N, C-alpha and C positions, 0 to 999 in steps of 0.2 A: 504493500500500500504506500510505503514511503516513496518508492520509485514513481508511482502514479502521481503522487502529489508534487514531485519534483519536476515533472515534465512541463515544459513551457506551454502555456495555454494557447498560444498562437499555433503551435504544432498540432495540438489536439484539434483546434478549430479547422486546420487544414485537412486533417484526416477525416473529420466529420463531413466537411464540404465535399471532399473527394468521394467519400462513401455515398453521400446523398446523390451526387451526380451520377454515380454508377448504378443507382437503383432507378429503374424506369418508373415514371410517374403514371400510376394507374390506380385510381381511387378504389376500384373493386378489389384489388389484391395488394394494396400498399402494405397493409399490416403483415400479410404473409411474406411479402418480400423482405420486410425488415426483420422478420423472425427467421428467415431462411438461414440455416447454418453456414452456407457458403458465403453469404453476404456479411454475416457477423464475423466470420473468420477473416474475411478480407479487411474489415475495419480493424480487427485486432492486429493483424499482420502489419498494417500500416503503422499502428502505434508501436509495435515491437521494433519495426524497422527504424522509426524515429528514435526510439530508446537506445538501440544498439549503436547508433551513430555517435552517441555521447560517451560510449564506453560504460562498463558496469562497475 
């Protein structure tokens, strides 16, 4: 949790924006798309990628 708190908020924002852009806008299935494991994993990977660039 400390790592998460230490991550720059701008980087998180970038990951979230990137994630949202990658999710097709479809009102009938938006919730399912957000809950899709692959989509969630992609968002997490983006965060991990940002975290590893800073070193552990």
